[in-house]
N, C-alpha and C positions, 0 to 999 in steps of 0.2 A: 791895339788889343792887349789887355793885361795878360801877363804870363800865368799859365795855369799852375795851381798849387801841386805839391807832391801827391796829395790825396786825390785830386782831380785827375792827374796823370795816371796814377795807379788804377783808379776806377775805369778810366778809358781803356787802358791796356787790358785789364781783366775782361771787360766787356767784349773787346775785339778778338781776344784769344780764346775765351772760355764760354762762348754762348752755350755750347753743349759739346760733349765729347764726340757726338756724331758729326757735328759741323767741323770739328777739328780733323776727323778722319776724311771728310769730304774735301777739305781745303788742301790737304797735303799733296804735293806734286812729287811722285816717286822718282821721276826721271832726274830730278835735281838734287837728290839727297844721298845717293850712294856711290861708292867708288871702291872697287877691289875688296868686297866683303865688309866694308865699313860704311855705316849709315850715319849721316850727320843731320840732326834736326835743329834748325836755326831758331833761336829765341823761343824755345818751348815754354819757358817761364820768364818773368821779368826779373830785374835786379832786386826789386822789393820782395818778390817771391823767394829769391835765393836767400835773402836775409831771414825771411820767415822760417825757412827750413833750417838754417844754421842755428837760430835761437830757439827753435821749437823742439830740439832734441835734448832731453833732460839728463840722459845718462852721463856718467863721468868719463873723461878721456882715459884711454888705457893704451898700453904698449901693444903694437900689432904682433901677431904670430905668423908663422910661415906654413902655408899649405893647410890651414885650418887646425893645425896641431898646437900643442902647448909650448913649443920651443920658440925662443926669440933669438934672432940672429942679426945683429946690427950691421954685419957685413953684407947682408942681403936686403934688409929693409929697415928703414928708420922713419919714424913719424908717430902719429897718434890716431886712434880710431874710436868710434862709438858705433853701437848697433841699435838704431832706432826701430821701433815697432812700425812695420810698413803701413799699417792701417792709420797711423797717427801722423804720417809725413804729409805736409800740405802739398796738394796737387799730385800726390802719388799715383792716382788712377790715370791722369793724363800722361804721366811719364811711362807707366807700364803699358798703356795703350800703344805708344810708339814701339815698344819692344815686341808687342803682339803683332803689329803690322810687319815688322822685320821678319819675325818667325814665319808668318804666312808667306811673305815674299820669297824667303830662302827655303821654304818647305822644311822647316825645323819643327819637330814635334815637341811642344812644351806643355806643361800642365796648366791648370787654371791660374788666374791672376794672383791668387793667394800663394802660389808656389814661387815667391820671390823673396830673396834676402836683400837687405840694404845695409850699407856701411857708410858712415860719415868719416871722411879722412881729412887729416890736417898735416901738411908738410911745411916745416919751417926751415930756416937756414941750415944747410947740411943734410937735410932729410931727403930720402929717395926710396925707390923700390926697383931693384934690378930686374932683368928680363925674366918673365915667368908666364905661365898660362893660368887660367882660372878653373880649368876643368880637372885639376889633379886631385880634388877631394873625392874619395870614394866613399859615398855615404853608406853603402851597404857594409863595407869593411869596417868603417867607424862604428856602425851600429853593433856589429858582432864583437868588436874588441873593447868597446867602452860602454859599460853598463849605464852610464849617465847620459849617453847620446840619445837624442830624441828619436824614437822609432818612426815618427811620421815621415822621415826622409826616405826610409825604405831603400828602394833600388834606384834612386834618382841621381842624376849628375847635373852639374851646371852646364847649360846649353848656350845661353846668350848672356853677354856682359854688357853693361852700359856705364858710362861716366857722365854725370851732369856737372858742368863747370859752374861752381858757385861763386868764385872770386872774380873781381875785376882784374883783367889781365895786366893792368898797369900797377897793381898792388904787390906784385911779386916778380922775381927774376928766376930764370931756369924753370924747373918743375914741369917741363913739357911732357905730355902724354905722347908716347911714341909706340907705334905698332909696326910689326914686320909686314908691311904692305906698302902699296904705292900711294895710299891715301894721305892727304894733307890734313892734319888733326887740328881742329879749331880750339882756340883758347878763350873764345868769347864767352862772357858770363851769360848763363841761361841756355847755352847750347848743350845738346845731348848727343853723345857719340855711342853708337850701338854696334857690336861686333860679336862673332862667334867666340865662345869661351876658350876654344882651342887655339885661338890666334895669339901668338906670343907678343907681349907688350911690356913696357916699363914706364916708370915715372922718373925723369932725369932729376939730378940733384938740384934742390932749390938753393940759390945763391943769395937770395934776399927776399924779405917779406914773408907772407904766409899764403899758401895755396890751399883752398878748401874745395872739396868735391863730394858728391854723393855717388857712391858706387852701388850698382844693382846687379844681381845675378838671377836669371830666370832658369829654374830647374825643370827637368823633364826626364822621360825614360832614356835608358842608354841608347847610344847610336846603334842603328841596325845596318 
């Protein structure tokens, strides 16, 4: 039998994984995907889809900030970032549906699927992000102090974080996503890791190659 072309393989993968979002929901086995507040969805998208996301973000790379503020601290974080428009990210609705399922499973109150921020991150040799949490941005305070801050954020905070692994794990060294939990974090291309934004985590220093990932934050009302 002749080997299938890349186009044929991609079409077959897309058919099997994306018949409908409802079928995706139905197929997911929850007992197999979570460990210690960390949920891992295996092969949410294909390696070709990962490339589509990487090449589909048109914004220019820029230096990352700390805590959503305008300060840059290379002792805390080194790398490059882009902020894509969520509605234009390929397969974004499938990715956010995974986060919605985790929110329901953990009884976390989040907003509509439009209440999501996305960030494309690039870590090269020597880049890293030290231990931090994602829930330290006070949108209400930012709105009061910064006249340019978008008022739509109102009184919301980041509730759920997710990391979509976009790079082939053999294309870089180091750069492990590490969380202060007992979960083993996947490096597999196309895997999605979802966890509460208050969970401390870091990206270890990259020692070779380039690591790319899509980071997502689901916002919602303050914890009660």
